[in-house]
N, C-alpha and C positions, 0 to 999 in steps of 0.2 A: 432475521439474518439475511444478508444479501451478498452475492459474490460478483466480482468483476475480474477480468483479466487485465493486468497492468504491465507496463514495461518501464523500467527505471534503468537508464543506461549510464549516465555520467555521474561524477561526484557532485556536480551542481544539481543534477536531478534528485539525487538522494537528499541533499540538504533541503531543497525546495519541498520535496514530498513530505519529509519528516516535519518540517515547520508547518505545513498545511494540516496534516492529520493530527498534530498535537492540539489543535484547536477544537477537537471533538471529544466530548466526555463519555464516549463509549469505547469498548475494546475493538481494535482493528488488528487483524492478523494478516500476515503474508505467508502463503504456502508455496514452497519450492520442493517439488518431489514429495518426500515423506517428512520434510521439516516444516514446522510452523514457528514463525517468529513474530514478535511484537512489531507492528508497523511503525510504532513511535520510537523505535530503537535504531539509531544510526549504526551502532556496532552490529546489531542483529542483521540489518540489511546488507552490510558489507560481508557478512559471513555466508551469504548464498550466492549462487551463480547468476549474475546480473545479465548475462548474455541471453538468458531465456526469459520468457514471460513468466510472471508470478500471478498467483491467484490471490486476490484481496478478499477477505471475509470481514464484513462489517457486522458487528453484533448489535444490530438495531433494526427496527422495521422502517424507520424514516431515514432514507439515505439520499433524499433529493439534494440537500446542501452539500453532502459529501461528494456526490456525483459531479456536481457543478465545480466544486473546489479542485477535484483531481482529474478533471476532464482531459487535461493535456497528457495524462499518464494512461488513461483507459484505452485498451486496444479494441478497435471497432471491427 
């Protein structure tokens, strides 16, 4: 399991992010405060406060491809 801080701001960002993470066959969650949502759910992402950073939790040990795919969203 690996964690990243991500920022998803616009509707277009949400669409692009979900389309990207859908290509991975392991669970990916987004944590906002005390809420955990499925990162592959557009409706779930719209249910959290997108003005704040979210914590992404990838349930796998091999995250190199995921990191590259979502690099635009990772907060450095």
